ZAMARGU-4260 file (C-alpha; in steps of 0.2 Angstrom, whole numbers, plus 5000, padded with zeros to 4 digits):
<rodrens>
0) 4999/5000/5000 | 5005/5018/4996 | 5000/5035/4999 | 4996/5049/4987 | 4990/5065/4992
5) 4982/5057/5009 | 4974/5044/4997 | 4980/5026/4999 | 4982/5017/4983 | 4976/4996/4988
10) 4979/4984/4975 | 4975/4973/4992 | 4983/4958/4983 | 4991/4950/5000 | 4989/4931/4998
15) 5001/4924/5011 | 4991/4908/5019 | 4979/4916/5030 | 4988/4929/5036 | 4979/4947/5037
20) 4982/4960/5026 | 4994/4971/5033 | 4988/4985/5023 | 4971/4982/5029 | 4977/4981/5046
25) 4985/4999/5043 | 4968/5003/5037 | 4958/4999/5053 | 4970/5007/5064 | 4964/5024/5057
30) 4951/5032/5068 | 4941/5040/5053 | 4935/5032/5036 | 4949/5033/5023 | 4951/5038/5005
35) 4956/5022/4995 | 4963/5021/4976 | 4959/5002/4968 | 4967/4995/4953 | 4951/4996/4943
40) 4937/5012/4941 | 4938/5031/4939 | 4936/5036/4956 | 4944/5035/4973 | 4932/5029/4985
45) 4929/5031/5006 | 4935/5015/5018 | 4925/5011/5032 | 4934/4998/5044 | 4926/4998/5060
50) 4910/4985/5065 | 4900/5000/5072 | 4903/5012/5055 | 4901/4997/5043 | 4884/4991/5052
55) 4879/5010/5049 | 4881/5010/5032 | 4876/4994/5026 | 4859/4997/5035 | 4857/5016/5030
60) 4848/5022/5014 | 4857/5036/5011 | 4870/5025/5004 | 4863/5017/4989 | 4871/5002/4979
65) 4859/5005/4966 | 4868/5022/4962 | 4884/5012/4956 | 4875/5004/4940 | 4882/5011/4924
70) 4897/5020/4932 | 4915/5013/4931 | 4915/5012/4950 | 4930/5008/4959 | 4934/4990/4962
75) 4947/4976/4961 | 4942/4966/4945 | 4943/4973/4926 | 4925/4967/4924 | 4913/4971/4937
80) 4906/4955/4944 | 4887/4960/4950 | 4875/4960/4935 | 4865/4979/4937 | 4849/4967/4940
85) 4857/4958/4954 | 4850/4960/4971 | 4867/4965/4977 | 4865/4981/4969 | 4847/4985/4973
90) 4841/4996/4986 | 4825/4996/4997 | 4810/4995/4996 | 4813/4985/4979 | 4828/4974/4986
95) 4816/4970/5001 | 4802/4962/4991 | 4814/4952/4980 | 4824/4946/4995 | 4809/4941/5004
100) 4803/4931/4989 | 4819/4924/4986 | 4822/4918/5003 | 4807/4908/5004 | 4817/4896/4997
105) 4830/4896/5010 | 4820/4895/5025 | 4829/4883/5039 | 4815/4869/5037 | 4819/4870/5016
110) 4836/4869/5019 | 4837/4855/5034 | 4824/4845/5019 | 4841/4847/5009 | 4854/4842/5021
115) 4851/4824/5017 | 4857/4826/4998 | 4871/4837/5001 | 4878/4824/5012 | 4876/4809/4999
120) 4886/4822/4989 | 4898/4823/5001 | 4900/4805/5006 | 4899/4799/4987 | 4915/4812/4984
125) 4924/4805/5002 | 4921/4787/4996 | 4930/4791/4980 | 4945/4801/4990 | 4946/4786/5001
130) 4945/4773/4988 | 4960/4782/4977 | 4969/4784/4995 | 4983/4797/5003 | 4990/4808/4998
135) 4973/4815/4990 | 4969/4834/4986 | 4955/4840/4998 | 4953/4854/4984 | 4950/4842/4969
140) 4942/4829/4981 | 4928/4839/4992 | 4932/4858/4992 | 4930/4863/4975 | 4916/4848/4969
145) 4903/4848/4985 | 4898/4867/4984 | 4896/4866/4963 | 4888/4850/4964 | 4877/4854/4978
150) 4869/4872/4973 | 4869/4865/4954 | 4859/4850/4961 | 4848/4861/4971 | 4845/4870/4956
155) 4839/4856/4943 | 4853/4857/4931 | 4857/4844/4921 | 4875/4837/4926 | 4882/4838/4908
160) 4879/4856/4909 | 4889/4859/4925 | 4909/4857/4917 | 4906/4871/4906 | 4896/4883/4919
165) 4910/4879/4931 | 4923/4885/4920 | 4914/4901/4915 | 4910/4906/4934 | 4927/4905/4938
170) 4932/4916/4924 | 4920/4932/4931 | 4932/4929/4947 | 4950/4930/4940 | 4956/4948/4942
175) 4970/4950/4929 | 4967/4965/4917 | 4968/4952/4902 | 4953/4943/4908 | 4941/4956/4906
180) 4932/4949/4887 | 4934/4934/4894 | 4923/4937/4910 | 4910/4949/4898 | 4907/4934/4888
185) 4906/4920/4900 | 4893/4933/4909 | 4885/4934/4894 | 4882/4915/4890 | 4877/4911/4910
190) 4864/4924/4910 | 4857/4918/4894 | 4857/4899/4899 | 4847/4903/4915 | 4835/4916/4907
195) 4832/4900/4896 | 4829/4889/4912 | 4818/4900/4921 | 4808/4899/4906 | 4808/4881/4905
200) 4804/4879/4925 | 4788/4890/4924 | 4781/4878/4911 | 4788/4863/4919 | 4792/4866/4939
205) 4798/4853/4949 | 4805/4851/4965 | 4823/4863/4963 | 4826/4881/4971 | 4823/4890/4953
210) 4804/4881/4954 | 4802/4887/4974 | 4809/4903/4971 | 4796/4905/4951 | 4782/4899/4966
215) 4786/4910/4981 | 4773/4924/4984 | 4771/4937/4994 | 4751/4944/4991 | 4752/4944/4973
220) 4770/4949/4973 | 4781/4938/4963 | 4800/4937/4955 | 4799/4941/4936 | 4808/4930/4923
225) 4824/4943/4924 | 4826/4942/4941 | 4825/4924/4944 | 4839/4921/4930 | 4850/4934/4940
230) 4848/4927/4957 | 4850/4909/4950 | 4866/4918/4942 | 4870/4924/4959 | 4868/4907/4968
235) 4879/4898/4955 | 4891/4910/4957 | 4892/4907/4976 | 4893/4889/4972 | 4909/4890/4966
240) 4915/4905/4976 | 4915/4908/4995 | 4909/4889/5000 | 4923/4882/4991 | 4937/4894/4999
245) 4928/4891/5017 | 4930/4873/5016 | 4949/4873/5012 | 4952/4888/5022 | 4945/4879/5037
250) 4951/4862/5035 | 4970/4870/5033 | 4967/4878/5051 | 4959/4863/5060 | 4974/4852/5053
255) 4988/4866/5058 | 4980/4868/5074 | 4975/4852/5082 | 4967/4858/5097 | 4954/4866/5084
260) 4954/4847/5076 | 4951/4839/5092 | 4936/4852/5098 | 4926/4847/5081 | 4929/4829/5086
265) 4922/4832/5102 | 4907/4830/5097 | 4893/4837/5084 | 4885/4850/5095 | 4903/4858/5095
270) 4905/4860/5076 | 4893/4874/5073 | 4900/4885/5086 | 4919/4882/5081 | 4913/4886/5063
275) 4906/4904/5067 | 4923/4908/5076 | 4933/4901/5061 | 4922/4910/5048 | 4924/4927/5059
280) 4942/4924/5058 | 4947/4918/5042 | 4951/4931/5028 | 4940/4924/5016 | 4944/4936/5001
285) 4955/4949/4996 | 4951/4970/5001 | 4933/4975/4998 | 4917/4969/4988 | 4904/4981/4980
290) 4903/5000/4985 | 4889/5011/4990 | 4887/5029/4984 | 4881/5043/4996 | 4866/5050/4991
295) 4868/5067/5002 | 4882/5073/5012 | 4885/5061/5029 | 4894/5064/5043 | 4904/5047/5046
300) 4917/5045/5059 | 4922/5060/5060 | 4923/5065/5042 | 4912/5072/5030 | 4907/5059/5018
305) 4900/5070/5001 | 4885/5068/4992 | 4892/5055/4977 | 4906/5049/4985 | 4910/5030/4982
310) 4911/5021/4999 | 4918/5006/5001 | 4916/4994/5018 | 4925/4980/5024 | 4918/4965/5034
315) 4937/4959/5035 | 4941/4973/5047 | 4924/4974/5055 | 4926/4954/5061 | 4942/4961/5069
320) 4934/4974/5077 | 4943/4975/5095 | 4929/4985/5100 | 4918/4971/5097 | 4928/4955/5100
325) 4942/4953/5114 | 4958/4949/5108 | 4950/4950/5089 | 4966/4940/5079 | 4966/4925/5092
330) 4954/4910/5087 | 4944/4908/5103 | 4932/4894/5101 | 4923/4898/5116 | 4921/4916/5112
335) 4903/4923/5116 | 4891/4920/5102 | 4893/4939/5094 | 4887/4938/5076 | 4900/4941/5062
340) 4900/4951/5046 | 4906/4934/5035 | 4889/4934/5026 | 4886/4952/5025 | 4874/4964/5036
345) 4858/4974/5032 | 4850/4972/5016 | 4863/4962/5008 | 4867/4950/5020 | 4868/4933/5010
350) 4851/4926/5008 | 4857/4908/5006 | 4867/4908/5021 | 4856/4894/5030 | 4862/4883/5014
355) 4881/4890/5015 | 4882/4886/5033 | 4872/4867/5030 | 4886/4863/5015 | 4900/4870/5028
360) 4893/4856/5043 | 4890/4841/5033 | 4909/4845/5023 | 4917/4846/5037 | 4906/4835/5048
365) 4909/4821/5038 | 4925/4824/5034 | 4933/4824/5051 | 4922/4808/5056 | 4928/4799/5042
370) 4946/4803/5044 | 4950/4802/5062 | 4967/4800/5056 | 4969/4816/5044 | 4983/4825/5043
375) 4992/4838/5029 | 5001/4826/5020 | 5017/4840/5017 | 5023/4853/5027 | 5010/4868/5032
380) 5023/4880/5022 | 5024/4870/5006 | 5004/4873/5004 | 5003/4883/4988 | 4991/4899/4988
385) 4980/4907/4976 | 4985/4922/4968 | 4975/4926/4955 | 4959/4928/4960 | 4950/4941/4974
390) 4948/4924/4987 | 4960/4917/4998 | 4963/4898/4997 | 4975/4886/4995 | 4977/4879/4976
395) 4979/4863/4983 | 4979/4854/5001 | 4986/4838/5000 | 4981/4826/5015 | 4985/4811/5022
400) 4977/4799/5036
</rodrens>
């Protein structure tokens, strides 16, 4: 990170194991929001880091995500990942309507009904890993395929379509400047495919998530075809995104900190609490995500954010706020149950969080139960980490048992 006239130039390219980005650590030490410049976009932005301040920005309707549409907003990828119609760039009250309708597909009872399917997918993958024997790469055998297979299976997509969808979704996450055209093409292909799939499910609904979202009602309100197609793309993206990285990152920590693995194996009742503490602790991505635009002048943390200014928040720094968490950089599985921001906050909190948690509980639970002697097959310092995308995860995680 360098400073140019009090604006911090932030490539946010730190990718050493799961250590916290030193540039973010420096920025969160400031008492007030800081001006930052990212690799792409035509303007600087404010960065908000503290938990309470992030909470304010994500719930205050004077900060708009919809206002970024059509602008070359400050971001980390050459091509904006988010579609203009996505729920991630909607503001209330419109976003509230879409979220309420879409979330009906992810209620706790619905997700619990999905859990046996997730478990079958996980066991099939672990059967193959066990049959091939050690050393086995966790990423190839479980972290990559399980979230992807889960979401594509639950969306009711034919298996023959899975490989190209997985490849296209990955293309959207690459940060290199040469990837812009490929990313735009991948987004267009995916949007067209999911549009056709939605039309098909309107005519012939099934037991899949698309059909459930299409059937969701709030009085006379329902999602239209474009909204459904974009929502489906968002779910497919999440299947190759956060959950994949989190499975790998969590297993890496469990196998490099034996006391954590011992706690997980102490009983199924311990698993969810350990997972939430690790989710709080892990820097699951690099830098920042989608900004907001101030619709009017706002006083925040001792500075005046002018109307039209971009504002980024960091969920990573909010999760390490010492005003919120005692010894925030430590992993403390006995920490009081205080909500974290790994799944977002406010009107853009992940609506599929119940599904993501079910995937993590099944993946980590089944892995640790079936392989009680599980260990890394290489020294931790030999694990290679991704440097090409906005996510933080090991490229391979060789396991032995």
